[in-house]
N, C-alpha and C positions, 0 to 999 in steps of 0.2 A: 248540243251547241250547233249553231248555224253561223257560217262565215261567208260574206260576200266581199270579194276583192275586185275593185274596178281599176284596171290598168288603162289609163287614158293617154294614148300615144301623143307625144310631142306637146303635152300640156305644161305650160310654164305657170308657176304659182301666182306670179304677179299679174296675170290676166284672169284671175278668179276674184269674185267679189269678196270672199272671206279672207283674202290676202291683201285687201285694200284697193282693188282695181276700181277705177272711176266709172266703168261701164258695167251694166247689169248682165254679165255673161253667164252667171252660174247660180241662179236662185235655188235650185234643188241641192246642189253640192253645198251651198252656203248653209242651208237648213241643217244638214248633217253636221257641218263644222261647229254649229252652235252647241251641239250635244257631245262634242268630241274633243280630243287633243289635236291641236293643229301645230305641226312642226314647221318652224320658220327657216331653219338652216339645214335642209335635208338635201343630199346630193347623191347622184349615181356615182359609183366608183369608176365606172368605165363607160364611155359614150362612143357611138350612139347606140341604136336599138339592139343590135346583135350582141355586142359586148355587154351591154347593160343587162339584158335579160339572161344571158349566160351566167353572169356574175350572180344574179338573183337565184337562178336555178341551182347553181352549185354551192352558193354561199362563199365563193372565193373571188378575190381580185382577179382581173384578167391576167396579171403577171403570173398568177399561180395556176389558173385553169387553162391558160394558153390562148384564149379567144380575146383579141384586142382589135381586130380589124374586120373588114368585109370581104377579104379575099386572100389567097395565098396560104402559106403554112399557118399563119396566125389567125385563121378563121376556122380552125378545128380544135376541139378539146384535146388536151394532152392525153395520150394513152396511159393507162395505169401500169402497163408493163407486165413483167413476168409475175408480179405479185397479185395481179387481178384474180379475183375469186370467181366462183360460178356465176355470181351477179356482181355488177360493178358497184362502186361506192354510192352511185346515185340511187341505188335501191333503198338505202336507208338515210342518205344525206341530202337528197334533193329538197327543194322548197316544198313540193307537194307532200313529201314523205313525213314532214312534221305533222300534218293534219291526219294522215293515215295512222301514224303512231298514236294519235289521240283518239282514234276510233271513228274518224269522219270519212264519209264518202266524198271523193274528190272528183270535180268535173272542170273542164277547161273549154271555154268558147273563144277560139282565136285561130287565125290563119298563120300565126307567126312561124311555126315549125316549117311550113312549106315555103314561106317567104324567103328564108335564108338557108334552106336545108338545115335548119337548126333542130334536128330531131331530138337531141337531149332535152329540149324544152318540154317535151311531153312526159318526162320522167315523173312517175309517182301518181299520175292521174288515172282513176278508174275509167273515166269517160272523156273523150276528146271530140269536139265539134269544130271542124274547119269551115269557116264561113265563106271560103271558096275563092276569094279574089286577091289573096296575097297581100293584104293591107290596103287595097283600093276600095274596101267596103265603105258604104255610107251606113249611118246608124240604122236606117230603115231595113237594112239587110241583117244587122246584128240583133237588134232588139227582139224581133219575133222568135229567134232561136232561144234567147234568154227567157222570154215569157213562157215559151213552151216547156223549157226545162223546169222552171219554177212551178208551173201548173202541175207537172207530174211529180215533182220532188220537194217543193218548197215547204209544204206543211209537215213533212217528215222531220225528224230530228237528226242531228249529227251529219251535216254536210258542209262542204266548202266549195263555192263556185267562183272561179276566176274568169272574168269577162274582159275582153279587149275591145275598146272603141278606138276608131281611127280618124275621126272627123277633123281634128286640129292638124293632122299631118298634111304636108304638101302632096298634091295640089288641093287646095281647100275645096271641099266637095259638098257643102250645104246646098241643097237644091234651090233653084231659082225661085220656086214657089215659097220658100222660107222667107224671102224678102230680105231686108236689111234693117234690123231694129236699131242699128247704131249710126244711121245716116246723118243724124243731127248731133251726135256726140263729138266732142272735140278730140283731136288727135293727141298723142302723148306730147306734153309741153316741152320735153327735153329735146325733141327733134326740131330745132329751130331752122330757119331758112339757111343760116350759116352752116349748121351741122349737116343739113341735107345736101348742100352743095359740096361739102367735103366728102360725103359718102359717094356722091356722083363721080368723084375723081378716083375713087379707090379701085384697085384691081383685085381679081380673085373670084373664084366660083361663088355664086349667089351674092355678089355685090350688087349695088343698085342698078347697074347697067347690064347685069347678067343674072337675073333672077332664076332663069332656067339653067343654072350651073355654069355653062360656058357660052351661052348665047341668050338672046332675048326672045326666043320663039315661045309661042303660046299654044294652048290646046283649046279648041272651041268648046269642048265638053266641060271645061273648067273655067267659066267666065270670071270667077272671083279671083283668079290667080294671074297676075300680070307677068309679062316677060321682062319688063324694064320699068324702073321708076324714073320717068322723065320729069315729073312735076309732083306737086302735093296732091293732085287728084289721083295719081297713080299710087302714091303713098297711102292715101285713104283706102283705095281699093284693096291694097295689101293688108293693112291693119284690119279693115272691116271684114275681109275674107277670112282671116285667121279667127277673129272674134266671133264671127257667125258660125264658124266650125265649132268653137267651144260652146256657144249657146245652143246650137242645134244638138250637139252631143248631150248637153245638160238636160234638154227636154226629154231625151230618150232615157237618160239616167233617172229622170223623174218617173217615167213609165215603169221602169224596173222597181222603183220604190213603191209605186202605186200597186203593182202586182203583189209585193210583199205585204202591203197593208190589206189588200183584199183577202189574202190568205190568213190574215190575223197573226202574222209572225214578225212584223216589222220591228216592234219594240224589243224583240229578243235577238236580233241578228247583229253580230259583230260586222261592222262595215269599215273596210279599209279602202281609201281612195288615194291613188298615187299615179305615177307615170314612169316611163322608161327614161325620158330625158325631156328637156325643155325645147325652146325654139328661139334662135336669135332673131330679133326684130329690130335691127339696127346696131346691136352690140358688135363691136369690132368692125363696124361698117357692113355687116352681113345681114341679109334678110331671108327669112323663110328657109332656114337650114339649121342643123344641129351638128355642126362639123368642127367644133373646137372644144378645148378643155376649159371653158370659161363659165361665168355665172349664167349667161343666157341659155347655154346648152345643158349644163350639168346640175343646176339647181332644179329640184322637182318638188311637187306638192306631196305632202303626206298628212292624211287626216285619218285618225283612228277613233271610231266610236265603239266603245266596249261597254255594253250595258252593265251597270252596277259598279263601274270604275270611274275614273276621273272624267268630268264633263266640263265643257266650256273653257278649256285651258289652252294656253299658248306656250310652246316650248321653244326656247331660243338656243338650245344646245346644238353642237355640230354632230351630224349623224350621216352615215352612209346608208344607201338602200339595202345593202347586205346585212346591216345590223338588225333587219326585221327577222331574220331566221332565228338567231338565239333569243330574241325578244319573245317570239311566239312560243318557242320551246319552253321558256321559263313560265310564260303565262299558262301554258297547258300542263306544266308540271312534268315535262319530259326532259331528257338529257340532251344538251346541245352537242353537236359533233366537235371533237377537238380539231377537225380539219377545216372548220369554218373560219373565216377571217373577221366575221362580224363581232360586235360587242353589244350585249343586251342593254336595252333602255326600258325594260319592263317596269322599273320603278316610276318612270314618268307616267305610265298608264295607270298603274295601281295605286301610286302614292303621291302623284304630282311632284316627284322628287327628281332633280336634275341628274342626268347620266350622260352628258355630252362629252365628246372627245376634245382633246387639246388642239388638234389640227387634222385636216384631211388632205389626202393626195388623190387627185382625180386625173384620169387619162383619156386620151383620144388618139386613135391610130387609124381611123378609116378615111378621114378627109385630110387631116394633118397628122403630124406626130407631135404631141404635146403632153407634158405632165405639169400639173398645177398644184399649188399648195394654198389651201384656204385656212387662214388662222387670224384671230383677232378681227380687225376691220379690213384685212388685206386679202387680196388674191394675187398670187405670183404665178405667172405663166412662163414656162420654159419651152421654147420651140425647137424641135429637132428637124422637122420638115415642115415648111410653111404652107404646103398645099397651093402654091402660086399666089398667096396673099401678100407676100413681102412683109410678113410680120418680123419685128425685131426678135432677136434671140431671147431677150429677157423683156417681159412686160410686167408692170406692177400697177395695180389699181386699188385705191381706197374704196372699197365696196360701200361703206357707210355714206361717204360723201359723193361717190361717183358710181352708182349702181349699174350704169349702162356702159361703163368701161370706155369712156371717151378720152381720158387723160392718163397716158402712160407716164408714171413718175419714177420709173426705174433708175434713170440717171440721177435724179435729185435725191433719191432715198436708197443709196447703196447699202446702208445699214440694214434696212428691212429686207433687201434682196439677199444679203449675206445670211440673215436668219432663215429665210425661206429655203435657201440652198442647203443649209445645215439640216433643216427638217426633211427636205427631200432626200438627202443622202442617208439620214437615219432610217427613213421609211424604206428606201431601196436596200440598205444593208439588211434590215429585218426580213424583207421579202426574199432576197437571194439566200439568206441563211436558213430559211424555212422551206426551201425547195430541194427536190431530189435531182434537179438538173441545174446547169449553170448558164441557161439561156434566158435572157430577157426578151419577151416577144416583141417589145417595141423595136429592139434592134434587129429582130428578124424581119420586121416590116421594112425597116430602112435598108437592110442588105438585099432584100428582094425587089428593090427599085422604088420604094416609097409607098404611101398609103394608096389603097385601091382606087379611090375616087380622084386621085391626083397623080396618075401614072399613064403616060402616053398621050396626054391631051395638050401638051404645051405648044406643039407646032401649030395646031389649029387655033388654039387660044391666042397665040401671038399674032396671027392674022387678024383676029377680031380686035385685038388691042390697037393694031395699026389702023384698021378701018375706023375706029372710034376716037382717034386722036390721042392715044395714050402710049405713043411709041417709046417714050423714055423708060417705061417699065420693062420693055422687052429685053434690053441689054442687061438689066439687073436680074431678071429671071434666068437669062442664059448663063449669067455668072454663077447664080445659086444652084442651077440644075444642069451642069455640063453634060450629064449622062443622056439628056434628051436632045436629040438632034433637031435643029430648026432649019 
């Protein structure tokens, strides 16, 4: 058996053609989707990249493995303690160990371990190739490494290759020579002039006036990435920059597929296409970031083409990305770990039979501290630290009617909020009851001063708000964050 997993950083599903996007961003991915199961309601359990990939590596929610943020105590895996054996649990329970148990050679092409000192990410791989720029790679630097590995190993049997592409991640890096195939395509219709002006008034990192997190500075080496959205031309530059990143990456994905075809093995390879998280492009008034526990950040693509199994199918069940571990174990006929938090959906792949969950709880503690509940048509977001965005404590969105989260109906639908809080409490009880410790790492982040990307920046940001005529927000930020001196 041969398995290729493509981890496409910051790729949101609704900017792919196979998920209904109006721009032709992903012809090569779309071609695989026609032969695959495409999952519509697939979410990372923990965002952004470090918590997401740690959850996938360990098969556990961040609340269990301990990694929920980008710094502080909650950016390290929990120690196994005195019960730790000669080898850690990751020896047999990591994501890559599933393939090793099935007799496959495992290889990883990614700089991610170095990017966040996320060394457990390497667990279970026979070979690891660091593409060297900590996530600032363009596909031109990744694809040759992939092609070389396939040239040497692709025709052999029994391998799994995990490949990390970064082009949709900020700052958008498709080379100028790539041009702009979307210059004449319309912008998303939901961002009307009125909506855009509302976004211009918003405060918080990566809002329309601070694309560069806390200011509007730009980098000349990344001309596709604006520092501020002053008008619709800037908005086009932002959207086109992201979509060019997706399309540029897709062309390199096509090169990988071409190599498999040249080797004569393409029809036999299991292909898994997914991402660590999405990218807010206006959701909650945020652009070019993945810093919330919402639909824009946490919904991810999942496309699985398994030769001889279900083809051309769409699954609408609710799934976490960590559900992939027990799913693969079942598909390979091996035993899932009792320590994993995932739930297998192998029947979707093998029988086109639903295996979705009743609800999901997704978390974010790197830019804000939030937990959200996704159920029925609803997304309920509970905010513990607003990351300077002035979010309401409770937000509720009808994702079916309002997929871009523009209308918070929490006040009007208290009944739905009450159900969501009940589900959140049920999940939290289950998580705490299944832990050897009594510490929720979300609260560790809170007690250590707040999320990494929103700690110690308020004084400087308040100066920026005053300079740009948004003085009224400063007093409210001071009230919400009294620990930060202005």
